[in-house]
PAMAR-202512 format. One line per 10 residues: number of its first residue (from 1); their letters; for each residue x, y, z of N, C-alpha, C. Coordinates in nm, 3 decimals, padded with zeros to 5 digits. Layout:
<pts>
NUM> A> X,Y,Z,X,Y,Z,X,Y,Z  ... .
</pts>
This chain:
<pts>
1> MPSKRLGRLA> 02.794,-00.831,01.500,02.669,-00.875,01.568,02.675,-01.010,01.617  02.666,-01.040,01.743,02.654,-01.174,01.781,02.565,-01.267,01.693  02.605,-01.382,01.672,02.527,-01.476,01.583,02.382,-01.506,01.636  02.385,-01.522,01.777,02.253,-01.556,01.842,02.152,-01.441,01.826  02.207,-01.319,01.858,02.118,-01.208,01.825,02.079,-01.174,01.685  02.175,-01.212,01.594,02.141,-01.190,01.465,02.030,-01.286,01.410  02.033,-01.409,01.465,01.932,-01.498,01.435,01.794,-01.465,01.491  01.804,-01.406,01.618,01.672,-01.360,01.661,01.602,-01.255,01.594  01.699,-01.151,01.545,01.649,-01.048,01.470,01.591,-01.094,01.343  01.656,-01.184,01.273,01.612,-01.231,01.150,01.489,-01.313,01.155 .
11> ARRQQYTNET> 01.476,-01.391,01.251,01.331,-01.461,01.267,01.228,-01.365,01.312  01.260,-01.269,01.379,01.143,-01.167,01.408,01.116,-01.081,01.285  01.220,-01.035,01.213,01.206,-00.963,01.089,01.112,-01.044,00.994  01.138,-01.174,00.991,01.064,-01.266,00.890,00.908,-01.241,00.919  00.870,-01.232,01.055,00.736,-01.213,01.082,00.664,-01.091,01.022  00.744,-00.977,01.006,00.700,-00.866,00.960,00.698,-00.848,00.815  00.788,-00.916,00.739,00.824,-00.906,00.596,00.779,-01.022,00.521  00.765,-01.134,00.596,00.749,-01.261,00.527,00.854,-01.313,00.427  00.973,-01.250,00.451,01.086,-01.307,00.380,01.129,-01.444,00.424  01.210,-01.507,00.357,01.272,-01.626,00.407,01.370,-01.585,00.521 .
21> YQQARDMLRP> 01.413,-01.686,00.595,01.495,-01.668,00.721,01.635,-01.597,00.658  01.690,-01.664,00.558,01.810,-01.618,00.498,01.800,-01.473,00.438  01.684,-01.447,00.370,01.667,-01.322,00.321,01.667,-01.202,00.435  01.588,-01.238,00.526,01.584,-01.144,00.643,01.715,-01.124,00.706  01.790,-01.233,00.732,01.930,-01.231,00.799,02.023,-01.142,00.707  02.018,-01.155,00.577,02.099,-01.087,00.477,02.075,-00.923,00.479  01.964,-00.904,00.512,01.909,-00.760,00.508,01.960,-00.679,00.642  01.991,-00.745,00.746,02.021,-00.686,00.862,02.156,-00.617,00.871  02.173,-00.500,00.910,02.290,-00.416,00.908,02.339,-00.362,01.055  02.449,-00.376,01.091,02.491,-00.321,01.236,02.466,-00.172,01.240 .
31> GRLPIPGADC> 02.403,-00.128,01.343,02.384,00.003,01.368,02.244,00.057,01.303  02.163,-00.028,01.235,02.048,-00.003,01.158,01.931,-00.069,01.221  01.799,-00.008,01.225,01.691,-00.069,01.270,01.681,-00.203,01.209  01.622,-00.318,01.266,01.586,-00.428,01.188,01.490,-00.414,01.078  01.393,-00.321,01.083,01.311,-00.281,00.976,01.327,-00.131,00.969  01.430,-00.099,00.861,01.441,00.048,00.856,01.332,00.131,00.802  01.324,00.263,00.834,01.240,00.339,00.773,01.284,00.417,00.650  01.207,00.477,00.581,01.246,00.541,00.452,01.366,00.656,00.491  01.451,00.669,00.422,01.557,00.759,00.466,01.541,00.904,00.431  01.437,00.940,00.352,01.408,01.082,00.326,01.262,01.088,00.309 .
41> DEQRIFEAEL> 01.222,01.218,00.334,01.061,01.250,00.326,01.016,01.213,00.175  01.091,01.236,00.067,01.028,01.191,-00.051,01.009,01.055,-00.070  01.083,00.962,-00.017,01.068,00.833,-00.023,00.949,00.782,00.065  00.944,00.833,00.179,00.824,00.803,00.263,00.700,00.836,00.213  00.679,00.963,00.157,00.562,00.995,00.092,00.518,00.927,-00.029  00.623,00.885,-00.109,00.619,00.794,-00.215,00.561,00.665,-00.184  00.613,00.605,-00.062,00.560,00.465,-00.025,00.429,00.496,00.040  00.386,00.601,00.095,00.241,00.628,00.135,00.149,00.629,00.020  00.193,00.689,-00.092,00.095,00.691,-00.212,00.090,00.546,-00.259  00.201,00.476,-00.252,00.202,00.333,-00.304,00.126,00.256,-00.216 .
51> FYQVLESNRD> 00.122,00.260,-00.093,00.027,00.191,-00.008,-00.106,00.219,-00.036  -00.147,00.336,-00.059,-00.284,00.368,-00.086,-00.337,00.305,-00.211  -00.243,00.308,-00.313,-00.268,00.251,-00.448,-00.288,00.084,-00.438  -00.199,00.029,-00.357,-00.208,-00.117,-00.318,-00.335,-00.142,-00.262  -00.391,-00.063,-00.173,-00.511,-00.086,-00.110,-00.648,-00.072,-00.219  -00.629,00.031,-00.294,-00.735,00.072,-00.394,-00.747,-00.039,-00.513  -00.609,-00.088,-00.545,-00.629,-00.190,-00.669,-00.649,-00.317,-00.622  -00.683,-00.347,-00.499,-00.700,-00.477,-00.442,-00.833,-00.519,-00.446  -00.894,-00.574,-00.550,-01.021,-00.600,-00.574,-01.061,-00.747,-00.562  -00.958,-00.844,-00.556,-00.999,-00.979,-00.573,-00.945,-01.059,-00.441 .
61> FTAYPFGIRR> -00.999,-01.169,-00.415,-00.948,-01.236,-00.297,-00.824,-01.306,-00.316  -00.715,-01.279,-00.240,-00.594,-01.327,-00.287,-00.535,-01.405,-00.176  -00.437,-01.477,-00.206,-00.370,-01.574,-00.106,-00.294,-01.506,00.006  -00.234,-01.389,-00.041,-00.160,-01.316,00.058,-00.230,-01.177,00.082  -00.215,-01.103,00.195,-00.277,-00.971,00.210,-00.238,-00.876,00.095  -00.343,-00.823,00.028,-00.333,-00.730,-00.068,-00.256,-00.789,-00.182  -00.248,-00.918,-00.205,-00.191,-00.979,-00.324,-00.037,-00.953,-00.318  00.025,-00.925,-00.205,00.175,-00.903,-00.184,00.236,-01.013,-00.113  00.316,-01.112,-00.163,00.370,-01.219,-00.091,00.461,-01.191,00.006  00.555,-01.094,-00.020,00.652,-01.043,00.088,00.695,-00.896,00.042 .
71> VRPQPDTIEL> 00.754,-00.832,00.142,00.802,-00.704,00.125,00.964,-00.725,00.164  01.039,-00.631,00.107,01.187,-00.625,00.136,01.224,-00.467,00.142  01.199,-00.412,00.261,01.237,-00.280,00.292,01.394,-00.249,00.302  01.433,-00.155,00.243,01.562,-00.100,00.264,01.556,00.070,00.281  01.647,00.132,00.344,01.636,00.279,00.351,01.592,00.359,00.241  01.647,00.320,00.118,01.623,00.402,00.002,01.533,00.332,-00.104  01.477,00.216,-00.058,01.394,00.157,-00.168,01.307,00.057,-00.093  01.204,-00.001,-00.163,01.120,-00.112,-00.096,01.096,-00.197,-00.222  01.095,-00.333,-00.189,01.052,-00.434,-00.300,00.920,-00.498,-00.250  00.825,-00.503,-00.336,00.696,-00.569,-00.321,00.697,-00.692,-00.430 .
81> VVESDERARR> 00.695,-00.809,-00.358,00.703,-00.934,-00.435,00.558,-00.965,-00.452  00.506,-00.955,-00.565,00.350,-00.988,-00.611,00.333,-01.125,-00.620  00.207,-01.175,-00.561,00.187,-01.301,-00.557,00.162,-01.385,-00.700  00.110,-01.310,-00.790,00.055,-01.366,-00.917,00.079,-01.284,-01.027  00.068,-01.336,-01.151,00.052,-01.262,-01.290,-00.066,-01.178,-01.257  -00.170,-01.219,-01.236,-00.295,-01.148,-01.242,-00.295,-01.017,-01.146  -00.235,-01.041,-01.027,-00.221,-00.925,-00.923,-00.118,-00.830,-00.980  -00.012,-00.875,-01.050,00.084,-00.786,-01.100,00.032,-00.701,-01.206  -00.057,-00.754,-01.304,-00.101,-00.672,-01.400,-00.203,-00.568,-01.349  -00.285,-00.609,-01.258,-00.378,-00.522,-01.205,-00.315,-00.388,-01.118 .
91> LLSWLLPSYE> -00.210,-00.447,-01.052,-00.142,-00.338,-00.965,-00.053,-00.236,-01.056  00.014,-00.295,-01.155,00.095,-00.204,-01.233,00.018,-00.107,-01.319  -00.105,-00.168,-01.376,-00.193,-00.089,-01.456,-00.257,00.025,-01.377  -00.280,00.006,-01.242,-00.336,00.101,-01.153,-00.244,00.207,-01.118  -00.106,00.162,-01.105,-00.017,00.281,-01.068,00.023,00.379,-01.178  00.024,00.308,-01.311,00.075,00.388,-01.419,-00.008,00.516,-01.441  00.059,00.642,-01.453,-00.022,00.758,-01.464,-00.088,00.772,-01.604  -00.220,00.806,-01.616,-00.271,00.839,-01.759,-00.358,00.967,-01.737  -00.395,01.020,-01.847,-00.466,01.149,-01.852,-00.601,01.132,-01.924  -00.714,01.151,-01.854,-00.847,01.149,-01.918,-00.877,01.283,-01.950 .
101> PGGEVHGIPG> -00.920,01.300,-02.087,-00.953,01.443,-02.129,-01.056,01.500,-02.034  -01.018,01.634,-01.991,-01.121,01.691,-01.896,-01.070,01.727,-01.767  -00.919,01.683,-01.751,-00.861,01.734,-01.644,-00.810,01.611,-01.527  -00.862,01.493,-01.555,-00.826,01.386,-01.446,-00.714,01.315,-01.478  -00.610,01.320,-01.383,-00.492,01.210,-01.390,-00.518,01.100,-01.301  -00.496,00.987,-01.346,-00.533,00.863,-01.279,-00.389,00.797,-01.251  -00.378,00.711,-01.155,-00.251,00.647,-01.114,-00.166,00.752,-01.036  -00.036,00.745,-01.023,00.047,00.836,-00.936,00.109,00.932,-01.029  00.070,01.064,-01.019,00.134,01.154,-01.101,00.283,01.166,-01.076  00.367,01.170,-01.196,00.514,01.185,-01.194,00.565,01.037,-01.188 .
111> LRLRQRTARG> 00.496,00.929,-01.166,00.561,00.808,-01.165,00.609,00.753,-01.304  00.731,00.707,-01.307,00.781,00.649,-01.428,00.874,00.508,-01.390  00.889,00.436,-01.489,00.956,00.306,-01.485,01.110,00.348,-01.502  01.191,00.329,-01.397,01.334,00.361,-01.415,01.402,00.230,-01.470  01.373,00.125,-01.421,01.442,-00.002,-01.492,01.339,-00.115,-01.521  01.360,-00.186,-01.635,01.287,-00.304,-01.658,01.395,-00.419,-01.664  01.400,-00.503,-01.560,01.516,-00.601,-01.557,01.447,-00.738,-01.558  01.539,-00.838,-01.541,01.486,-00.962,-01.530,01.417,-00.992,-01.382  01.485,-00.901,-01.285,01.417,-00.889,-01.160,01.284,-00.853,-01.147  01.246,-00.737,-01.230,01.114,-00.700,-01.225,01.128,-00.553,-01.277 .
121> VELHIVGQRT> 01.048,-00.459,-01.220,01.043,-00.326,-01.258,01.057,-00.231,-01.144  01.153,-00.132,-01.165,01.164,-00.028,-01.065,01.091,00.096,-01.092  01.008,00.148,-00.996,00.926,00.263,-01.015,00.997,00.392,-00.939  00.972,00.497,-00.989,01.025,00.627,-00.905,00.936,00.744,-00.948  00.944,00.847,-00.876,00.883,00.977,-00.913,01.001,01.063,-00.971  00.964,01.104,-01.089,01.046,01.203,-01.168,01.111,01.320,-01.083  01.227,01.338,-01.074,01.281,01.443,-01.016,01.322,01.428,-00.859  01.276,01.308,-00.806,01.288,01.284,-00.673,01.383,01.167,-00.648  01.428,01.155,-00.527,01.521,01.032,-00.484,01.432,00.930,-00.439  01.358,00.866,-00.526,01.259,00.764,-00.472,01.281,00.638,-00.549 .
131> SAWLTGPHRD> 01.237,00.514,-00.503,01.246,00.396,-00.567,01.152,00.289,-00.509  01.094,00.207,-00.581,01.032,00.094,-00.537,01.026,-00.014,-00.647  01.048,-00.141,-00.613,01.056,-00.250,-00.703,00.918,-00.331,-00.708  00.867,-00.377,-00.809,00.775,-00.481,-00.815,00.838,-00.606,-00.881  00.849,-00.701,-00.803,00.898,-00.844,-00.851,00.795,-00.952,-00.825  00.837,-01.055,-00.882,00.754,-01.186,-00.852,00.744,-01.261,-00.978  00.660,-01.194,-01.081,00.623,-01.265,-01.194,00.736,-01.240,-01.291  00.724,-01.317,-01.399,00.829,-01.305,-01.514,00.831,-01.180,-01.575  00.946,-01.118,-01.616,00.956,-00.987,-01.679,00.857,-00.973,-01.792  00.824,-01.086,-01.876,00.730,-01.067,-01.970,00.582,-01.010,-01.914 .
141> VWKRTETESL> 00.548,-01.038,-01.802,00.414,-01.004,-01.739,00.420,-00.842,-01.739  00.538,-00.788,-01.685,00.548,-00.639,-01.660,00.526,-00.579,-01.819  00.609,-00.641,-01.893,00.623,-00.593,-02.042,00.477,-00.586,-02.107  00.402,-00.698,-02.086,00.285,-00.715,-02.162,00.179,-00.612,-02.095  00.174,-00.595,-01.961,00.093,-00.514,-01.900,00.120,-00.368,-01.951  00.222,-00.331,-01.963,00.268,-00.190,-02.024,00.192,-00.184,-02.162  00.228,-00.281,-02.243,00.189,-00.273,-02.396,00.023,-00.274,-02.401  -00.042,-00.362,-02.313,-00.191,-00.375,-02.324,-00.239,-00.242,-02.261  -00.179,-00.181,-02.158,-00.236,-00.046,-02.105,-00.228,00.050,-02.209  -00.115,00.052,-02.271,-00.101,00.167,-02.387,-00.203,00.137,-02.491 .
151> EHLADIGWKA> -00.228,00.023,-02.521,-00.334,-00.009,-02.634,-00.483,00.028,-02.582  -00.521,-00.012,-02.463,-00.644,00.024,-02.418,-00.656,00.183,-02.389  -00.566,00.255,-02.346,-00.571,00.391,-02.332,-00.606,00.451,-02.469  -00.528,00.408,-02.561,-00.549,00.454,-02.702,-00.695,00.424,-02.747  -00.746,00.305,-02.725,-00.864,00.290,-02.757,-00.976,00.371,-02.704  -00.963,00.424,-02.588,-01.065,00.502,-02.502,-01.019,00.662,-02.529  -00.919,00.696,-02.596,-00.882,00.825,-02.607,-00.817,00.894,-02.494  -00.743,00.809,-02.411,-00.685,00.879,-02.280,-00.539,00.885,-02.321  -00.458,00.948,-02.255,-00.307,00.971,-02.280,-00.233,00.901,-02.175  -00.125,00.817,-02.225,-00.039,00.766,-02.116,00.084,00.863,-02.098 .
161> LWRGSEHWST> 00.095,00.871,-01.971,00.195,00.981,-01.925,00.323,00.920,-01.878  00.346,00.798,-01.856,00.471,00.740,-01.801,00.571,00.701,-01.911  00.546,00.730,-02.030,00.638,00.693,-02.128,00.720,00.805,-02.195  00.855,00.786,-02.221,00.923,00.874,-02.305,00.966,01.013,-02.241  00.938,01.038,-02.121,00.977,01.163,-02.053,01.008,01.151,-01.914  01.137,01.203,-01.884,01.167,01.214,-01.753,01.145,01.346,-01.677  01.039,01.401,-01.728,00.986,01.531,-01.662,00.841,01.514,-01.638  00.792,01.586,-01.557,00.653,01.595,-01.529,00.583,01.647,-01.637  00.473,01.582,-01.697,00.395,01.651,-01.800,00.323,01.760,-01.753  00.267,01.831,-01.847,00.172,01.951,-01.823,00.061,01.912,-01.751 .
171> EEVTFEHEWN> 00.004,01.796,-01.785,-00.119,01.733,-01.737,-00.093,01.708,-01.572  00.016,01.639,-01.559,00.040,01.599,-01.420,00.079,01.732,-01.316  00.147,01.822,-01.379,00.171,01.942,-01.310,00.044,02.026,-01.261  -00.045,02.032,-01.363,-00.164,02.110,-01.344,-00.255,02.025,-01.257  -00.253,01.895,-01.247,-00.349,01.807,-01.165,-00.294,01.838,-01.028  -00.172,01.814,-01.012,-00.098,01.811,-00.895,-00.132,01.940,-00.825  -00.099,02.065,-00.882,-00.120,02.188,-00.836,-00.270,02.200,-00.785  -00.360,02.154,-00.868,-00.509,02.182,-00.838,-00.555,02.088,-00.711  -00.505,01.965,-00.710,-00.572,01.877,-00.616,-00.473,01.843,-00.497  -00.349,01.864,-00.509,-00.252,01.805,-00.407,-00.170,01.897,-00.341 .
181> TGEWSRHFRG> -00.203,02.024,-00.323,-00.132,02.131,-00.263,-00.211,02.190,-00.149  -00.334,02.129,-00.114,-00.407,02.187,00.010,-00.374,02.136,00.134  -00.447,02.174,00.235,-00.443,02.143,00.362,-00.445,01.997,00.386  -00.526,01.904,00.332,-00.532,01.779,00.359,-00.409,01.708,00.297  -00.359,01.753,00.185,-00.240,01.704,00.134,-00.109,01.718,00.229  -00.112,01.843,00.302,-00.003,01.859,00.411,-00.024,01.769,00.531  -00.145,01.724,00.550,-00.182,01.631,00.659,-00.123,01.492,00.601  -00.149,01.469,00.492,-00.118,01.343,00.434,00.037,01.329,00.440  00.101,01.423,00.402,00.249,01.415,00.401,00.302,01.402,00.562  00.245,01.462,00.647,00.283,01.476,00.770,00.270,01.339,00.846 .
191> GSWSASGLLR> 00.162,01.272,00.787,00.120,01.127,00.840,00.172,01.014,00.764  00.253,01.044,00.664,00.299,00.949,00.562,00.374,00.820,00.616  00.434,00.872,00.744,00.502,00.762,00.811,00.428,00.642,00.844  00.296,00.667,00.867,00.199,00.546,00.907,00.182,00.448,00.793  00.153,00.517,00.668,00.137,00.422,00.555,00.269,00.365,00.496  00.368,00.433,00.512,00.494,00.380,00.468,00.546,00.265,00.558  00.526,00.279,00.698,00.546,00.189,00.801,00.461,00.072,00.791  00.338,00.075,00.749,00.251,-00.029,00.737,00.304,-00.132,00.595  00.327,-00.045,00.497,00.377,-00.106,00.382,00.498,-00.189,00.389  00.592,-00.140,00.487,00.722,-00.206,00.520,00.699,-00.326,00.612 .
201> RLGIFHTLTA> 00.581,-00.350,00.655,00.544,-00.453,00.765,00.428,-00.543,00.719  00.390,-00.541,00.586,00.277,-00.603,00.543,00.283,-00.754,00.585  00.379,-00.825,00.591,00.391,-00.956,00.617,00.320,-00.995,00.751  00.299,-00.900,00.853,00.243,-00.948,00.971,00.081,-00.981,00.945  00.023,-00.928,00.844,-00.113,-00.972,00.813,-00.131,-01.096,00.770  -00.016,-01.169,00.746,-00.021,-01.312,00.679,00.043,-01.384,00.795  00.159,-01.351,00.854,00.228,-01.460,00.947,00.170,-01.454,01.084  00.105,-01.341,01.120,00.042,-01.337,01.259,-00.122,-01.346,01.270  -00.175,-01.361,01.140,-00.321,-01.399,01.144,-00.363,-01.507,01.073  -00.476,-01.549,01.091,-00.534,-01.672,01.004,-00.641,-01.611,00.926 .
211> ADAVTGYKGL> -00.626,-01.491,00.890,-00.749,-01.417,00.827,-00.767,-01.484,00.683  -00.890,-01.491,00.638,-00.923,-01.535,00.496,-00.897,-01.411,00.400  -00.901,-01.286,00.443,-00.887,-01.173,00.367,-00.858,-01.073,00.451  -00.776,-00.976,00.384,-00.736,-00.848,00.449,-00.753,-00.749,00.350  -00.847,-00.642,00.373,-00.874,-00.542,00.291,-00.857,-00.410,00.352  -00.855,-00.301,00.291,-00.832,-00.160,00.344,-00.863,-00.056,00.256  -00.875,00.069,00.321,-00.896,00.201,00.250,-00.839,00.309,00.344  -00.835,00.424,00.269,-00.811,00.549,00.339,-00.937,00.618,00.399  -00.959,00.625,00.513,-01.083,00.675,00.571,-01.081,00.819,00.571  -01.211,00.902,00.596,-01.228,01.015,00.620,-01.198,01.063,00.757 .
221> GINGYEGGDP> -01.192,01.192,00.780,-01.165,01.233,00.909,-01.266,01.199,00.997  -01.238,01.208,01.130,-01.332,01.161,01.238,-01.323,01.258,01.353  -01.425,01.253,01.439,-01.447,01.324,01.554,-01.336,01.296,01.656  -01.299,01.386,01.748,-01.198,01.345,01.860,-01.091,01.437,01.850  -01.054,01.489,01.734,-00.927,01.562,01.712,-00.953,01.718,01.711  -00.857,01.794,01.778,-00.861,01.948,01.734,-00.745,01.972,01.643  -00.785,02.077,01.554,-00.699,02.094,01.446,-00.723,02.006,01.333  -00.608,01.979,01.265,-00.613,01.884,01.139,-00.652,01.743,01.174  -00.721,01.681,01.082,-00.736,01.535,01.102,-00.619,01.454,01.086  -00.595,01.336,01.155,-00.502,01.261,01.107,-00.509,01.173,00.980 .
231> VRWCLDIIHR> -00.395,01.116,00.921,-00.419,01.039,00.803,-00.487,00.904,00.864  -00.589,00.857,00.827,-00.654,00.738,00.895,-00.662,00.621,00.782  -00.602,00.505,00.832,-00.607,00.388,00.753,-00.684,00.283,00.818  -00.782,00.245,00.738,-00.881,00.149,00.798,-00.852,00.000,00.748  -00.809,-00.096,00.816,-00.774,-00.223,00.771,-00.881,-00.324,00.824  -00.942,-00.386,00.734,-01.027,-00.511,00.757,-00.955,-00.627,00.765  -00.952,-00.712,00.894,-00.897,-00.838,00.907,-01.023,-00.939,00.906  -01.051,-01.002,00.803,-01.167,-01.087,00.784,-01.141,-01.226,00.813  -01.224,-01.306,00.914,-01.201,-01.438,00.945,-01.343,-01.502,00.917  -01.329,-01.623,00.902,-01.459,-01.720,00.909,-01.490,-01.750,01.036 .
241> SGIRRHMQDL> -01.611,-01.776,01.055,-01.654,-01.802,01.200,-01.583,-01.923,01.263  -01.549,-01.904,01.390,-01.477,-02.012,01.460,-01.325,-02.002,01.447  -01.264,-01.913,01.364,-01.127,-01.894,01.335,-01.077,-01.792,01.451  -00.966,-01.832,01.512,-00.916,-01.731,01.612,-00.850,-01.606,01.546  -00.875,-01.498,01.599,-00.849,-01.373,01.533,-00.691,-01.332,01.578  -00.625,-01.370,01.669,-00.506,-01.318,01.695,-00.492,-01.180,01.716  -00.597,-01.116,01.766,-00.592,-00.973,01.778,-00.474,-00.918,01.852  -00.444,-00.972,01.974,-00.349,-00.913,02.043,-00.208,-00.944,01.985  -00.193,-01.048,01.927,-00.052,-01.063,01.862,-00.029,-00.955,01.753  -00.132,-00.919,01.688,-00.119,-00.826,01.571,-00.093,-00.683,01.631 .
251> VEAVTDAEFG> -00.177,-00.638,01.749,-00.159,-00.527,01.826,-00.010,-00.519,01.867  00.037,-00.620,01.930,00.159,-00.627,02.009,00.265,-00.605,01.883  00.262,-00.662,01.774,00.359,-00.654,01.645,00.361,-00.509,01.607  00.225,-00.443,01.582,00.239,-00.307,01.535,00.297,-00.213,01.637  00.285,-00.229,01.765,00.324,-00.148,01.875,00.461,-00.181,01.927  00.537,-00.286,01.870,00.644,-00.330,01.924,00.762,-00.212,01.923  00.830,-00.200,02.037,00.937,-00.092,02.046,01.034,-00.091,01.938  01.083,-00.225,01.918,01.199,-00.243,01.826,01.158,-00.272,01.686  01.036,-00.333,01.657,01.004,-00.369,01.510,00.888,-00.293,01.460  00.801,-00.229,01.555,00.681,-00.180,01.510,00.685,-00.038,01.477 .
261> LPVSRADHLD> 00.565,00.037,01.500,00.555,00.176,01.471,00.533,00.242,01.609  00.561,00.389,01.600,00.542,00.461,01.715,00.404,00.498,01.751  00.313,00.393,01.774,00.169,00.404,01.813,00.136,00.338,01.931  00.020,00.377,01.996,-00.033,00.307,02.093,-00.194,00.326,02.094  -00.247,00.260,02.179,-00.412,00.231,02.183,-00.473,00.379,02.185  -00.574,00.402,02.112,-00.652,00.531,02.114,-00.804,00.482,02.144  -00.833,00.458,02.252,-00.961,00.411,02.294,-01.086,00.516,02.279  -01.043,00.627,02.293,-01.150,00.737,02.294,-01.228,00.757,02.164  -01.175,00.703,02.048,-01.228,00.729,01.916,-01.334,00.625,01.875  -01.426,00.642,01.797,-01.463,00.769,01.712,-01.606,00.769,01.718 .
271> AIYPRETMKN> -01.666,00.876,01.657,-01.818,00.899,01.675,-01.890,00.865,01.544  -01.818,00.812,01.447,-01.888,00.786,01.314,-01.991,00.655,01.332  -01.923,00.559,01.397,-02.023,00.434,01.393,-02.073,00.408,01.536  -02.187,00.352,01.550,-02.231,00.298,01.675,-02.118,00.217,01.756  -02.115,00.255,01.888,-02.008,00.195,01.962,-02.018,00.037,01.966  -02.136,-00.005,01.960,-02.155,-00.147,01.974,-02.100,-00.235,01.841  -02.084,-00.147,01.741,-02.032,-00.206,01.606,-01.882,-00.220,01.615  -01.818,-00.148,01.700,-01.660,-00.127,01.703,-01.604,-00.214,01.826  -01.681,-00.303,01.867,-01.609,-00.372,01.987,-01.476,-00.464,01.951  -01.475,-00.498,01.825,-01.353,-00.572,01.789,-01.273,-00.474,01.686 .
281> WICLEDEART> -01.270,-00.347,01.705,-01.187,-00.254,01.642,-01.085,-00.196,01.728  -00.959,-00.194,01.686,-00.862,-00.139,01.760,-00.803,-00.008,01.685  -00.799,00.101,01.751,-00.758,00.233,01.705,-00.611,00.240,01.761  -00.504,00.275,01.677,-00.365,00.301,01.714,-00.316,00.438,01.655  -00.261,00.522,01.728,-00.217,00.656,01.695,-00.089,00.700,01.758  -00.011,00.786,01.684,00.107,00.828,01.740,00.082,00.951,01.850  00.173,00.987,01.912,00.154,01.085,02.026,00.113,01.226,01.965  00.174,01.250,01.841,00.140,01.390,01.779,00.003,01.371,01.706  -00.061,01.264,01.698,-00.183,01.232,01.625,-00.177,01.297,01.494  -00.080,01.232,01.414,-00.075,01.266,01.274,-00.121,01.147,01.181 .
291> GLIELRFTTC> -00.118,01.022,01.259,-00.157,00.907,01.179,-00.244,00.830,01.277  -00.349,00.752,01.209,-00.443,00.669,01.289,-00.466,00.544,01.200  -00.429,00.424,01.276,-00.453,00.305,01.211,-00.557,00.226,01.284  -00.664,00.183,01.196,-00.772,00.116,01.257,-00.762,-00.026,01.214  -00.757,-00.110,01.310,-00.759,-00.263,01.287,-00.891,-00.329,01.315  -00.963,-00.365,01.218,-01.101,-00.403,01.235,-01.113,-00.544,01.205  -01.127,-00.625,01.308,-01.137,-00.778,01.316,-01.288,-00.808,01.295  -01.314,-00.876,01.190,-01.468,-00.905,01.148,-01.478,-01.055,01.121  -01.602,-01.097,01.123,-01.630,-01.235,01.081,-01.725,-01.230,00.967  -01.692,-01.326,00.857,-01.792,-01.341,00.760,-01.821,-01.481,00.720 .
301> NYEQLQLTTC> -01.939,-01.510,00.666,-01.958,-01.638,00.612,-01.863,-01.660,00.490  -01.842,-01.802,00.466,-01.741,-01.838,00.358,-01.793,-01.796,00.229  -01.928,-01.785,00.204,-01.984,-01.736,00.082,-01.938,-01.600,00.038  -01.919,-01.502,00.141,-01.874,-01.373,00.109,-01.724,-01.361,00.076  -01.650,-01.475,00.082,-01.512,-01.461,00.054,-01.457,-01.540,-00.053  -01.564,-01.571,-00.164,-01.544,-01.641,-00.273,-01.450,-01.580,-00.361  -01.359,-01.650,-00.429,-01.270,-01.599,-00.540,-01.332,-01.528,-00.649  -01.294,-01.412,-00.685,-01.354,-01.353,-00.792,-01.277,-01.399,-00.922  -01.348,-01.441,-01.015,-01.292,-01.486,-01.141,-01.275,-01.372,-01.239  -01.130,-01.351,-01.298,-01.106,-01.259,-01.387,-01.080,-01.310,-01.504 .
311> GPTYQAIAEV> -01.103,-01.223,-01.609,-01.088,-01.271,-01.755,-00.934,-01.250,-01.794  -00.925,-01.253,-01.926,-00.776,-01.227,-01.969,-00.715,-01.100,-01.943  -00.593,-01.088,-01.964,-00.522,-00.963,-01.941,-00.584,-00.835,-01.987  -00.625,-00.830,-02.105,-00.690,-00.722,-02.165,-00.811,-00.667,-02.089  -00.882,-00.778,-02.049,-01.014,-00.751,-01.974,-00.970,-00.692,-01.841  -00.873,-00.750,-01.765,-00.824,-00.702,-01.646,-00.802,-00.556,-01.639  -00.726,-00.520,-01.738,-00.686,-00.377,-01.765,-00.802,-00.291,-01.790  -00.877,-00.337,-01.872,-01.013,-00.260,-01.900,-01.079,-00.235,-01.778  -01.097,-00.333,-01.684,-01.168,-00.319,-01.570,-01.098,-00.218,-01.486  -00.976,-00.198,-01.482,-00.897,-00.103,-01.398,-00.948,00.033,-01.445 .
321> IERRVNTAPQ> -00.946,00.055,-01.580,-00.987,00.186,-01.632,-01.132,00.211,-01.619  -01.213,00.115,-01.638,-01.360,00.136,-01.622,-01.389,00.183,-01.480  -01.324,00.120,-01.381,-01.358,00.166,-01.240,-01.319,00.304,-01.218  -01.206,00.349,-01.284,-01.161,00.487,-01.270,-01.260,00.586,-01.347  -01.303,00.546,-01.445,-01.417,00.633,-01.525,-01.549,00.650,-01.437  -01.572,00.536,-01.378,-01.718,00.523,-01.306,-01.720,00.570,-01.175  -01.609,00.582,-01.094,-01.599,00.632,-00.958,-01.562,00.778,-00.951  -01.602,00.835,-00.843,-01.542,00.979,-00.811,-01.400,00.972,-00.793  -01.350,01.103,-00.807,-01.189,01.113,-00.796,-01.154,01.064,-00.666  -01.054,00.989,-00.658,-00.999,00.924,-00.523,-00.864,00.973,-00.513 .
331> RLGRR> -00.819,01.090,-00.553,-00.687,01.129,-00.530,-00.657,01.186,-00.396  -00.538,01.161,-00.338,-00.515,01.170,-00.191,-00.548,01.316,-00.138  -00.545,01.417,-00.214,-00.553,01.542,-00.161,-00.705,01.601,-00.168  -00.800,01.515,-00.209,-00.939,01.557,-00.230,-01.031,01.526,-00.100  -01.101,01.623,-00.071,-01.183,01.615,00.049,-01.331,01.652,00.011 .
</pts>
């Protein structure tokens, strides 16, 4: 690959991943897309679930969108470089599967830790060709989070499911069959490319915007579609008053033919909110209408963006569990 083109691709990839220039350059391969997609359905669906959990676990005001400093996507894996020890503890605690007596499985069913290294921890789904790395903090942070999660689950009478077995537990199998085999789960899997694609491009919400905060969630179905609903990701890009929003820059990045996703503007949607409240919302969908991305550019007073102070590690993990106890089930297959 000519050096000039390689440099251009590396600089452009940087915008999408927030890697260093050299990291981005080292990841480029001849004959491969500059930001490769997941190389199999299992990996793509796993990344979609991971994206969902990254959004759900993001409760604090973070320096980087969703508390992820950079991403490093490869065809068969993805690395999420977490910005801080605190965010690492919350995210890992949220992902690890546990069983609440009565039938509820929290976290990602089937998720296990394949490796614990100086680099970080590698996650995968048992029995599948899947992989994701969480890196950034020191290895002791990941180890302590596991230990403290186990202790807290024992205190409240829940069962940890990620330790000691490279098979799905009976609780996970039962829960998965009950909640994640229906029509909506099929829609989610069919539209998993959108969440996986966004996860692999998280850097644009930092490099191409001056937002004070970026939050998101998986939305309910909307009017305007025949047949099944698309998977709908609602992302709020929040700015202080007077700060330029860079709306067009972000839209152009997401829709870019070489680096973006196969989506285009969908101006006809939706009927849930009054039209006047949606003037700074941009909806992007694929031609088959399996995925919908809503970019919502909003303005808030600075007082609404204050940093949330968290307590020690144990308290942070307890808050994760408490939120799960006190909220309705949020599994992907539930409607």
